[in-house]
C-alpha positions in Angstrom: 2.0 3.9 19.7 1.7 0.8 19.1 -1.3 -2.4 20.6 -2.2 -5.2 19.1 -6.3 -6.3 18.2 -7.0 -9.5 19.6 -10.6 -9.3 19.4 -12.5 -11.9 17.1 -14.0 -10.1 13.4 -17.6 -11.2 12.3 -18.0 -10.8 8.7 -18.9 -7.9 8.4 -18.2 -4.5 9.6 -20.1 -3.9 13.0 -22.2 -0.9 14.2 -20.9 0.7 17.1 -23.5 1.9 19.6 -21.4 4.9 21.8 -18.2 5.4 22.6 -15.8 8.2 20.2 -18.7 10.7 20.8 -16.0 14.1 20.1 -16.6 12.6 16.6 -19.7 14.5 15.5 -20.6 12.9 11.4 -22.4 15.4 9.2 -21.9 13.9 5.6 -22.3 16.4 3.4 -21.1 15.1 0.5 -23.6 11.6 0.7 -26.6 13.8 1.7 -26.1 16.6 -1.0 -24.7 14.9 -4.1 -26.4 11.9 -6.4 -25.6 8.8 -5.6 -25.2 5.4 -7.2 -28.7 3.6 -7.3 -26.5 0.1 -7.6 -25.8 -0.9 -3.9 -23.9 -4.2 -5.7 -20.0 -3.9 -4.9 -19.2 -5.0 -8.3 -16.7 -3.2 -11.1 -18.4 -1.3 -13.2 -19.2 2.5 -15.3 -20.8 4.4 -12.7 -23.2 7.3 -14.5 -25.0 10.0 -13.3 -23.4 9.8 -9.5 -20.9 11.2 -7.6 -20.4 8.4 -5.5 -21.3 4.9 -4.6 -21.9 3.6 -1.1 -20.0 0.6 -0.1 -17.9 -0.6 3.4 -15.3 -1.3 4.0 -13.7 -5.3 3.9 -13.3 -6.2 7.5 -9.4 -7.3 8.3 -8.2 -10.9 10.1 -6.2 -9.1 12.6 -5.7 -5.1 13.1 -2.3 -3.9 14.7 -2.2 -0.3 15.0 1.7 0.7 14.2 1.3 4.2 15.1 -1.3 7.6 15.2 -0.7 11.3 14.3 -1.5 13.0 17.7 -1.8 16.5 15.9 -4.7 15.1 13.7 -6.3 12.8 16.5 -6.2 16.2 18.5 -7.9 17.7 15.6 -10.8 15.4 15.7 -11.6 16.2 19.3 -9.6 13.2 20.5 -8.2 13.2 24.2 -4.3 11.6 24.0 -4.8 10.7 27.4 -7.1 7.8 26.0 -4.1 6.8 23.7 -2.9 4.9 26.8 -5.7 3.1 27.7 -5.3 -0.7 25.8 -9.1 -0.6 25.1 -9.5 2.7 24.2 -6.5 1.2 21.2 -8.4 -1.9 20.5 -11.3 0.4 19.8 -9.6 2.5 18.1 -7.9 0.5 15.6 -10.8 -1.5 15.1 -12.5 1.7 13.6 -9.6 2.5 11.1 -8.9 -0.8 10.0 -12.6 -0.8 8.8 -13.6 -3.7 11.3 -16.4 -0.9 13.1 -18.7 1.1 11.4 -19.4 4.3 14.6 -23.2 5.5 14.1 -23.2 8.5 12.0 -20.3 7.2 9.2 -21.8 6.8 5.4 -19.0 4.7 3.7 -18.5 5.9 0.0 -16.1 5.7 -3.1 -15.9 8.2 -5.2 -16.3 8.4 -9.2 -14.0 10.5 -10.8 -12.2 10.4 -14.3 -8.5 11.6 -14.7 -5.6 11.8 -17.5 -2.5 9.8 -16.6 0.8 10.6 -18.5 -1.4 13.0 -20.5 -3.7 10.6 -21.8 -7.5 10.2 -20.4 -8.5 7.5 -18.8 -11.5 7.8 -18.8 -13.4 6.3 -14.9 -11.2 6.1 -12.3 -12.7 6.6 -9.2 -11.6 5.5 -5.4 -10.3 1.8 -6.2 -8.7 1.1 -3.3 -10.1 4.3 -0.6 -13.5 4.0 0.8 -14.2 7.0 2.6 -15.9 6.7 6.3 -18.0 10.3 6.6 -17.3 13.6 7.6 -17.1 15.3 10.8 -17.1 18.7 11.7 -15.1 19.4 14.9 -15.5 22.2 17.4 -13.6 25.2 15.4 -16.3 23.8 13.0 -13.7 22.6 10.6 -14.5 19.6 8.2 -12.6 16.8 8.0 -13.1 13.7 5.7 -12.0 10.7 6.7 -10.8 8.1 4.1 -9.0 4.6 4.4 -7.0 3.6 2.0 -6.5 -0.4 1.3 -9.8 -0.9 2.8 -11.3 -3.3 0.1 -12.4 -3.5 -3.4 -15.1 -0.6 -4.7 -17.0 -0.5 -7.7 -13.6 1.8 -9.3 -11.4 -1.0 -8.7 -11.2 -1.9 -12.7 -8.7 -4.6 -11.8 -7.6 -4.2 -9.0 -8.2 -5.5 -5.1 -8.5 -2.9 -3.2 -5.9 -3.7 -0.6 -2.5 -1.7 0.3 0.8 -3.1 1.5 3.1 -1.9 4.2 5.8 -0.5 2.7 3.4 2.2 0.6 1.5 2.5 4.1 4.5 3.5 5.9 5.5 6.3 2.9 2.4 7.6 3.2 1.5 8.1 6.3 5.1 9.8 6.9 4.6 12.1 4.4 1.5 13.2 4.9 2.7 14.4 8.1 6.1 15.5 7.2 5.0 17.8 4.4 2.3 19.0 6.9 5.3 20.0 9.9 7.2 21.3 6.7 4.3 23.9 6.1 3.3 22.0 2.9 -0.8 22.1 1.3 -1.4 18.7 2.3 -3.7 15.8 2.7 -3.2 14.5 7.3 -2.9 11.0 8.0 -4.2 9.4 11.7 -3.4 6.2 11.2 -1.0 3.1 10.1 -2.3 0.1 10.8 -1.5 -3.4 9.8 -4.1 -6.2 8.5 -2.6 -9.4 9.6 -3.3 -10.4 6.1 -0.8 -10.6 3.2 -1.4 -9.2 -0.2 0.4 -10.1 -3.3 2.0 -7.4 -5.3 4.7 -7.0 -8.0 6.5 -4.0 -6.9 8.0 -3.2 -10.5 5.4 -4.8 -12.7 8.6 -7.2 -13.9 6.7 -10.8 -13.3 8.7 -10.7 -9.8 5.3 -10.6 -7.7 5.5 -11.8 -4.2 3.2 -11.4 -0.8 3.3 -9.0 1.4 2.0 -7.3 4.4 -1.3 -5.5 3.8 -1.9 -2.3 5.4 -4.2 0.7 5.9 -3.8 4.1 6.6 -6.9 6.8 7.3 -6.1 9.9 5.3 -7.6 13.1 6.7 -8.7 16.1 4.5 -11.4 19.0 4.7 -12.3 17.3 1.1 -10.9 14.5 -1.0 -12.7 16.5 -4.1 -10.1 15.7 -7.2 -9.9 17.9 -10.9 -10.9 14.4 -12.2 -14.3 14.1 -10.3 -15.4 17.1 -12.6 -13.7 15.6 -15.7 -15.5 12.6 -15.6 -18.8 14.7 -15.5 -17.8 16.9 -18.7 -16.4 13.6 -20.7 -19.8 12.2 -20.6 -21.6 15.6 -21.3 -23.5 15.1 -18.0 -23.7 19.0 -17.3 -26.5 18.2 -14.6 -24.4 15.9 -12.2 -21.2 18.4 -12.8 -23.6 21.6 -12.1 -24.2 19.7 -8.8 -20.9 18.7 -7.9 -20.0 22.4 -9.0 -22.3 24.4 -6.6 -21.8 21.8 -3.9 -18.1 21.9 -4.0 -18.5 25.8 -3.9 -21.1 26.0 -1.2 -19.0 23.3 1.4 -15.5 24.4 0.4 -15.2 27.8 -1.4 -18.5 29.8 1.1 -16.7 32.8 0.4 -17.1 32.8 -3.0 -20.3 31.4 -2.7 -21.7 34.6 -0.3 -19.9 36.9 -2.8 -20.9 35.9 -6.6 -23.7 37.3 -8.2 -24.3 34.4 -10.7 -23.6 30.9 -10.7 -20.7 31.2 -14.2 -19.6 34.3 -11.8 -19.2 31.1 -9.1 -17.5 28.8 -11.4 -14.8 30.7 -12.9 -13.8 32.5 -9.5 -13.5 29.2 -7.7 -11.4 28.3 -10.9 -9.3 31.3 -10.5 -8.5 30.1 -6.4 -7.6 26.5 -7.9 -5.2 28.2 -9.8 -3.7 30.4 -7.4 -3.5 27.3 -4.4 -1.9 25.1 -7.4 0.3 27.4 -8.1 1.1 27.8 -4.3 1.5 24.5 -3.6 4.0 24.1 -6.6 6.1 26.7 -5.4 6.1 24.5 -1.7 7.5 21.0 -3.3 9.9 22.9 -5.4 11.1 24.7 -2.2 11.4 21.8 0.1 12.6 19.5 -3.2 9.8 16.9 -3.3 9.0 15.0 -6.5 5.4 13.8 -6.4 6.4 11.3 -9.0 2.3 11.0 -10.8 0.8 13.8 -11.2 -2.3 12.8 -13.3 -5.2 14.6 -13.0 -6.7 12.6 -11.0 -4.4 12.9 -8.4 -4.9 16.8 -7.9 -6.6 18.4 -5.6 -9.3 20.9 -5.7 -8.3 23.0 -2.7 -4.3 22.8 -3.9 -3.1 19.8 -1.1 -0.6 17.1 -1.5 -2.8 14.4 -2.1 -2.0 10.5 -3.1 1.1 9.7 -1.9 2.7 7.0 -4.4 6.1 7.2 -5.9 7.0 10.3 -4.6 10.4 10.9 -3.4 12.7 13.3 -2.4 15.7 15.4 -4.0 18.7 14.6 -2.7 21.4 15.2 -5.5 20.1 18.3 -7.2 19.2 17.1 -10.3 15.6 18.4 -12.2 15.4 15.8 -14.5 15.1 13.4 -11.4 12.0 11.2 -10.8 11.2 8.7 -8.2 8.3 6.8 -11.1 10.2 3.9 -12.7 7.2 3.9 -14.9 8.3 7.6 -15.9 11.8 7.0 -16.2 11.5 7.1 -19.8 9.8 9.9 -20.7 10.2 11.9 -17.2 7.2 14.0 -17.7 6.4 14.1 -14.0 10.3 15.0 -13.3 11.3 17.6 -10.5 11.9 20.6 -13.1 8.6 19.9 -14.7 6.5 20.0 -11.7 5.2 23.5 -12.4 4.8 22.9 -15.9 2.7 20.0 -15.9 0.6 21.9 -12.6 -0.5 24.2 -15.2 -1.0 21.6 -18.1 -3.7 19.9 -15.5 -5.2 23.2 -14.5 -5.8 23.7 -18.6 -7.6 20.2 -18.3 -9.9 21.4 -15.5 -10.6 24.2 -17.7 -12.0 22.5 -20.0 -14.0 20.5 -18.0 -15.7 23.0 -16.7 -16.2 25.4 -20.0 -19.6 23.6 -20.6 -21.1 25.0 -18.0 -19.4 28.5 -18.3 -19.7 29.0 -21.7 -17.2 31.8 -22.3 -13.4 30.8 -22.5 -11.7 34.3 -21.8 -12.8 33.7 -18.0 -10.8 30.6 -17.7 -8.0 31.8 -19.9 -7.6 34.8 -17.1 -7.6 31.7 -14.6 -4.4 30.7 -16.3 -2.7 33.5 -16.1 -3.5 33.5 -12.7 -1.8 30.7 -12.0 1.0 31.5 -14.2 1.5 34.8 -12.5 1.2 33.3 -8.9 3.6 30.9 -9.7 6.2 33.9 -11.1 6.0 35.9 -7.7 5.7 33.5 -5.2 8.5 31.2 -6.6 10.2 34.7 -6.4 9.0 35.3 -2.5 10.2 32.0 -2.1 13.7 32.3 -3.4 14.3 35.6 -1.6 13.4 33.5 1.4 15.8 30.3 0.7 18.5 33.1 0.0 17.9 35.0 3.0 17.0 38.2 1.5 14.4 40.4 2.6 12.9 40.4 -1.6 13.8 39.9 -4.8 15.1 42.5 -6.9 14.1 41.2 -10.6 17.1 43.2 -12.0 19.8 41.2 -10.2 18.3 38.1 -8.4 17.1 36.2 -11.8 20.8 36.3 -12.6 21.8 35.2 -9.2 19.0 32.3 -9.5 19.7 31.0 -13.1 23.7 30.7 -11.7 22.5 29.0 -8.6 20.4 26.1 -10.7 23.6 25.8 -13.0 25.9 25.8 -10.0 24.2 23.1 -8.0 24.3 20.7 -10.8 28.2 21.4 -11.4 28.7 18.2 -8.8 26.8 15.9 -6.9 25.0 18.6 -4.7 22.9 17.6 -2.2 19.9 20.1 -2.1 18.6 20.5 1.4 21.9 20.0 3.3 23.4 23.1 0.6 20.8 25.2 1.5 21.4 24.8 4.9 25.1 25.1 5.0 24.3 28.4 2.7 23.0 30.2 5.8 26.6 29.9 7.6 27.9 32.3 4.3 29.0 35.5 5.8 28.4 38.7 4.0 31.1 39.8 1.7 34.5 41.0 3.8 36.9 43.8 2.9 39.1 40.9 1.0 36.9 38.1 -1.1 37.6 34.6 0.2 39.1 32.1 -1.9 37.6 29.4 -3.7 38.7 26.7 -0.8 37.5 28.8 1.4 33.8 29.1 -0.3 33.9 25.8 -0.8 34.9 24.9 3.0 31.4 26.4 3.9 29.4 23.7 1.4 31.7 20.4 1.7 29.0 18.6 3.3 26.4 19.3 0.6 28.4 16.9 -1.8 28.5 13.7 -2.5 31.8 13.2 -4.5 34.1 15.4 -4.0 36.5 14.0 -6.3 34.4 15.9 -8.6 35.2 19.5 -7.5 38.2 20.0 -10.1 39.9 23.7 -10.0 37.3 24.9 -12.7 34.4 23.6 -10.9 35.9 25.0 -7.6 36.5 28.2 -9.2 32.4 28.1 -10.5 30.8 27.4 -7.3 33.3 30.4 -5.2 32.2 32.6 -8.4 28.4 32.7 -7.3 29.6 32.3 -3.7 31.3 35.8 -3.7 28.4 37.4 -5.8 25.9 36.1 -3.4 28.2 37.4 -0.6 28.0 40.7 -2.4 23.8 40.3 -2.7 23.5 39.8 1.2 26.1 42.5 1.6 23.7 44.9 -0.1 21.0 43.6 1.5 21.9 45.2 5.0 20.0 42.3 7.1 21.5 41.8 10.1 23.6 38.3 10.0 21.7 36.7 12.8 18.5 37.2 11.6 19.8 36.2 8.2 20.7 33.0 9.6 17.7 32.6 11.8 15.3 33.7 8.3 16.9 30.7 5.7 16.8 28.4 8.7 13.3 28.6 9.1 12.3 28.1 5.2 15.1 25.7 4.6 14.5 22.3 6.7 17.1 20.0 8.2 15.0 17.1 8.4 13.2 15.9 5.4 12.1 12.3 4.7 14.6 10.7 2.8 14.0 8.3 0.6 16.6 5.7 2.2 15.6 6.7 5.8 11.4 5.8 4.6 13.2 2.3 3.5 15.1 1.4 6.8 12.1 2.5 8.5 10.0 -0.2 6.0 12.2 -2.7 6.6 12.3 -2.8 10.1 8.1 -2.8 10.1 8.3 -5.8 7.5 10.1 -7.7 10.6 7.3 -6.5 12.9 9.4 -3.6 14.2 7.8 -0.5 14.3 9.7 1.4 16.5 11.7 3.2 13.7 8.3 4.2 12.2 7.8 6.3 15.1 11.2 7.7 15.6 10.9 9.1 12.3 7.7 10.6 12.5 9.3 12.7 16.2 11.8 14.0 14.5 9.3 15.2 11.4 7.5 17.0 13.1 10.6 19.6 14.0 11.8 19.7 10.2 13.8 23.1 10.9 14.7 22.7 14.3 18.3 21.6 15.0 18.0 18.3 17.2 21.8 17.6 18.4 20.5 13.7 19.4 19.4 13.5 15.6 22.2 14.1 13.6 22.2 11.2 12.0 18.7 11.9 10.1 20.3 14.6 8.5 22.8 13.4 7.2 23.3 12.7 3.0 21.9 9.7 1.2 24.8 6.5 1.3 26.6 4.6 -0.6 24.3 1.7 -0.1 20.9 3.5 -1.3 22.2 5.1 -4.0 20.5 2.8 -6.7 18.5 0.3 -4.1 14.6 0.0 -5.1 12.3 1.8 -2.6 15.7 4.9 -2.3 16.2 5.8 -5.8 13.4 4.0 -8.2 9.6 3.1 -6.8 6.7 2.1 -9.2 2.8 3.1 -8.6 2.3 -0.4 -6.9 1.0 -0.3 -3.9 
């Protein structure tokens, strides 16, 4: 999974003649939407255009760190080819941006967005360059995007580059989320550039050179809420309509075929985005994922997790926890706020398309659909996490509300708690003692000294009520445990595990990235030889940068 590229690099990307024939480029986005007429790669405001054509910046010495087998196969690649040094060299050059294949049409998107609740104006792909869109043998559209491949007209004051630490995190988390069953963009490859990049990790005046890297992201579409917002903010209804029509025809073909009018198409698309976005939030809450920067330009029109920056995994169950130091004071994007922020972001999307819909009622209906979808999906999800066949509002709302309180009585590892909960038996004739209730869950607690007699009593009271509930459910015990272990992962990308992989990668040792990727490919399975990857956060990681605190610096 690793290889060096020792070939020389020219002053500009070279156009391929043959090879990688399985990549069939369609590039509907650049064919059907208005392009920036200005070809200079200078920071500027771009108006009346959905994108600007810009090539990746060649790098000095690209080296392949890792690749996703599943993503490569979905693109029609033969995994046997990766045993060929020549193929790997070519693959590395292409996905470092040093070679442009025939059919590629590199570009950066124009979009705006609300950042931390404030309108930020034009943002755009400041460090991402789309190579083009392929269509595989199953007819699936896959857009390929390099993150960290150089400056674009949207880079503002940035250099368009990315560093190894953030790139490792993005590569691993993209694939971890996919295997967890969470809708997400994917990651094909992680390549180091052989160049250094200056970054101030916490914006505190301690800038330093770091290793540069590039991730190739893959998704059916990288269109965001902000793609529509930018044109609405400028009163550019013509381009807004073009983008809406393209998006519906490309990404929502069923709506395109069934709708009787453009207005109906736009509102039905919005309703679908409300559903998928709400379902995404339920998935995040299910696995304990905190995005960290839910700006509207980081919200996918397809309901995918997009833009892995200062994300984190909820280890101690604290609904107010945010991994993002920029958000440390307001905690706008903390774990518990994510569903509400998604609803706020959907409102901003509704405001963006209102000028061409002209009627607030169907858009308001979409927001109501979002709220109803979240409630229904959340209840179904919680029933599954608890091993129940269905959610009974008359009893289970109280049960889950109390559980949220119990999880905060002592510092509790969310992932381990739910995994161990599957081992709690249905209530027997004699109720278990408080110590017996705690014994099943003890591995989930970080500080056993916090388990005072009063805390133990409250936890045990909830466990006994839970036992009564699963007894009424009348499920087979083995089946209940199996169902719970299918939705409650044993392995997640714990913050300290990602940092350990980064620490090794920054010394040129990439085996930890490969090992972690392999573990995360089977997050619900018991992996006896890999138990260490399921352990709760060690004490040394409690306050270490990269483990407990992150920033938007990448």
